[in-house]
N, C-alpha and C positions, 0 to 999 in steps of 0.2 A: 719633230712630234711624231710619235708612233701611234697610228690609228687603228683601232679595231672596230669594224662595223657588224653589227648583229641585228637580230630581230627580237623584240619582246612584246608580247601580246598583240601581235600583228603590226607593231610600228617600230621603225627603224631607230636604233640607239647607237650612240658613238662613244667609244672608251679611248681616251687620249693618254698616252704615256709621256711624261716630260723626260726628254733625254738630255737636254742641255739648258744652260741659262738663256739661250736665245728663245726657249720656248715660254719662259716665265710670263712675258707680257700677254700672252693669250690666256694664261690662267687668271691673271689679274684682271683683264677685262671681263672675263667670265663671271668671276666672283663678285665684281663690283657692280655688275647689272643684275645681280640675284639679291633676293630678300631671304628666301629659305633655301637651305642645301642640306642634303644628306651628307653624313660623315662617317668614315670607318677608317680602320688600320689593319695593316698586315705585319707580323712580326716573326721572330724564331720561336715563340712559345707564348703560352697564355699568361705567365707570371712576369710582369716587366721588372720585377724586383730581384730576380735571379741574377748573379753577377755576370753570367755569360749572355744574358738576353739582348737582343738588338732588334730595333725597329727596322722594318723594310721600307714600308710605303705608308702614305697617308692619302686617302682618297676622299673626294667631294664630288657631288653631282645633283642634278635634279631629275626630272622624270625620263630624260632622254639622252643626257650628256654627262659624262664624267670624267674627271681628271685624276690620274694616278701620279702622285708626286713621290720621287724616291727620297728616302731618308737623308741621303747625302745633301738635298736642297734645303738646308736647315733654315736659311733666311727667308725662303718662300714659305716654309711651314710656319715660321714665326709670324710672318706677316698674315698669313691666313687667320691665325688664332687672334690677331688683333682687330679683325674687321667686325663690323655691326651686322652680323648675320644671325639669323635664327638657325642654329645647327641642329639637325634631326639625327638621333642615334638610335640604334637597337642595342640596348644595354650601353648607352653613350658613356656613362662614367668609366667604363673599362677602357674604352679608346682614348678617352682624355687623359686618363692616367698614363697610357702608353705614350702620348705625345709629350706630356709633362716630363716624364722620365727621361725621354731622348732629349728634349730641350734643356733639361736641368733646372727648370723652374715651373711654378704652377701658373697656368694660363687663365684660370678662373673660369673657364667655358663651362656653362651648364646646358645640356642639351635637352631639347623636346624629345620625348620618348615614344618609341613604337611599342616597346615591350609592355609598358604599363597598360595602355588602352586594350592590348590583345588579352591581357589577363583580365580586364574588367568585362570585356565582351564574353569571354569564355574561358573560365578559370581551369577548365579540365586539360590535363595533358593528353598525349596520344594514347597512352595506356588506359586511361579512363574514358576513351571514346571521343575525345576532343580533337581539334585540328593540332594543338601543340602551340608553343610560343617561340620557337626559333624562328629566325628571319626567313630562312629557306621554306619552311612549313608553312607560314603565313603567306610568303610570296606565291607559293604554289597553289595556295587556296583562293587568294583574292587578286592576283596579278596575272599569272601564266603557269600553267601545270608544269611547263618545263623550265621553270625558273632555276632549277638545280642542275641545269645541263653542264655548266662549266665546272661545278664542283664535281660531278661525276667524271668529267674528263680530266680534272686536275688529280683526282685520286688514281685515275688509271696511270697517270704520269708517274706519280709516286711509286707505283709498283715497279717501275723500270729503273729506280735509283738503287745503286749498289754501294754498300758500305764494307770497306776492307775489314777483315778479322785479323786483329794483331797476331803475329807470330805463327800464322797457319797459311799453307800453300796446298794447291791441289796436288793429290798423290798420283792421279791417273787422269786419262781422257785427253781430250785436245787442249786442255789448259794446264796440263801437268808442270808443276814447278812454278806456275804463277800464283800471285798473291789470292788467297781464298776470300771471297765476298759473300755477303749476305744481302737480301732484299731489305729495304728500308721499312720499318713500320710506319703506320699511317701517321702517328703523332711526331714521327721524326721528319716526315717529308716536308713540313712547313719551313724548317730551318735549312734544308738541303738543296731545294729545287732552285734552279737558275731564276733569280729575282726578275729577269726579263723574259722568262718563258712566255710565249703567247697565251697559253691556258692559264698560267698564274696571274698574267695582268688582266685577263678578261674576267676571271673569278674576282679579282680584287676590285676591278672597276665597276662590275656589276652591283656590288653590295650597296653603295650609296643610292643608286638608281632605285634598287628594290626597296630601300629604307624610306626613300622620298615617296614612292608610290604607296607602300603600305600606310605611311603616316597620312597621306591624303585619304586612303580608304577609310581609316579609323577616326576621322575628323568628328563624325557624328557621335562617336562614343565619348570622345573627349568633351563634347559640348554637353551632352546628356548627363555625364558624371563628372563635371569639371572639378566640383569641390573634392571628390574622392581622387580625381587624377593629381590635383595640386598637393593634397596629402601624401600620397604615395611618392610624388617626386620629392617632397621634402624628407621623407623616410629613406629614400634612395640616396639622397645628398648626405644625409647623416651617416649611412652605412659606408659611403665613399670616403668620408672623413676618417671614420674608424679604420678602414682598410689602409688608407694612406699612412696613418698614425702607426700601425702595426703593434706587435706584442714582442718585447725583448724576451729572449730565453737564455738560460743558463747553459751555455754550450758544453762545457765540461761535464756538468751533471747529466744532461741529455745523452750525451755520448756514453757515460758510464752506465746510465739506466738502460740505454738500448742494448748495450753488450751483456748486461745482466739478463735482460729478457731472452737474448739469443741463448745464452748459457743454460739458463733454467729450463727453456722450452726444449733444449737438446736432451737434457736429462729425462724428461717425460716422454719425448719421442723414443728414445731408447728403451725406456720400459715398456711402451706400447708395442715396440718392435719385438720384444721378448714374448709377447703373447701372439705374434705371428702376423701384425699389421705394421708393415714397413712404412706406408704411406698413410697417414692419418687423414689426408685430404681425399683419399679414395673411398667413395661410399661403398663400392664393391668390396675392398679390403675390409673395411668396418664391418660390413654384413657378414662376410665369411668368417671373420674371427668370433663375432658375437654367436654366430650359430655353432661354431666349433666349441665354444664355451658353454652351450646348451640354452642360449636365449631364443625362444621361440618368436621370430619376427613375423609380423602380420601386415603392417601398412606398407603399402607400394607407391612409388612414383607413377606418372602418367606413362613412362616408358617401361613400367613393369618391374623396375628395380626396387629392392627394399629400401625404406626410408631409414636414414640414419643420421638426419640433423641434429643439431644440439638439443632441441626440445625433445625429440624422441629419446636420445641417450639420456637425458635427465629423468624422463619418466621411467625408463627401464631401470636406472639406478636406485630410484625411489621405491621400486616395487620388488626387486629381487633381494634375496638373502646370500647369494653366493658372493663371498668377499673378493674372489678373483675378478668376477664380472664388475663388481664395484670399482675395484682397484683400476682395471683396464680403462673403464669409461672416465674415471677421474683423470687418469694420465692424458687421454685423448682430449678432454675438454680443457684442462690446464694448458697443454701444449698449444692448442688452438688460440686459446685466450692470449697468451703470452706473445705469440707470433703476430696476432693481429694488433696487439699494442705497439709492438716494435715497428711493423710495416705502416700503420695507420697513423700513428702519433710521433714516436721519437724520430724514426727515419724520415718520415715526411717533413717533420719540422726542420730538420738538419738539410733536407733537400730543397726546401722552399725558402729558406732564410736568405736575407740580403747581405751585403757585405759588412753590415754593421751588427749582425746577429739578431735580426729582428724578423718575425714572421708576418706577412701580409696575407691572411686568410681571404679566400674569396666569399663574400657575402651576397646572398641573393635575397632581397627582402619580400619577394613574392614567389618563394620557391614551391609552395604547396597549393592545392585548390583553396584551402582555408586561409591563404596569404600568409602561413607561418614561414618565419625566415629559415634559411638553411646556410651553414657555413661548411666550406671545403677547402682542401689544400692548404693546411690540413684541417680535418673535421673538428675544429675545437669546440663546437657545440655539443659534441657527443663524448668529450673527455670523461672518463670514468671519475666519479665523485668518491667512489670507495673501491676497494679490492673485492672482486667477485671470488673470495676464496672459500666459498661454500663447499666446493668440491675437495678442498684440501683439509678442511677443518671438522667436517661433520664426520 
């Protein structure tokens, strides 16, 4: 058993990593002596239904002790899921989906939730002046202001990971002739870091401890709003079933539509470039082109640049008589629209679908301050119900 000792809120905590079957009895004894335990998972990505997705670890723990179980210990993970434990999760349905996908069957675990009472206590996110609803945000506010220390250390490790660039070598310098590499992006680090790196294990093992402590902190909220808590739990369970069931897509049609979006957007981009705007995503180039066409821009951003967002462009188009200006803006708006539909919908569906051609979107039943749901990866809730071809037809 590999052990990492640290301090949290002035108290000693121990994170234990299961290295072999010989370590399993210690985990069994720990779980059998517990009634409530936090649960969490680490994997190679957020979507367990992607064909290349892999579970890395399952973690469980109480206020001061956690065990990190590697995915290869399938029998131990399966045994954990069979125990009469009140599992506590932060967005627990996600972690249980990950475990179920790894094991190949539904365990039926329904977690007590920390996310729900945090939303009942303060529905505001950080941008609105609240604490937020992420586990680290809550832990830093109610457990220990340094609760994110291992997350910060882990992200520093991510920056040291190098990824080979296919077909490219260094042309000069001390590495001349060697394989050219790039630094890993943050989202890539989760699947590339050594699963036994101390920072990774500490980060993984800390989460169930934080979840357990945050749950303990919010018990007064659960009791005060118990009916609402139970209702939102049922809503979350229903959303979980929807996410598991997924939506079948017509793959050939989606690919054709995505290609059509790309071709049509390229046409409008080319026409916008004829007016002098090569990059329609550049506010500076848009402003320069409009000024060159005789449009008097007046509204500016906080940084002093002229505003050229879609709302401004539509306002200009509705007030000017110059057909060149109207045509230029029309080309820009349509190119942006088509490219967004391709990247946000068709390509996202193809990227996120499972091996059976089904898409499992992420559903957050308490996304907004008003408890409005959100759907992402892909954002099916925002699928256009009709074509915004007003730029093309008027």
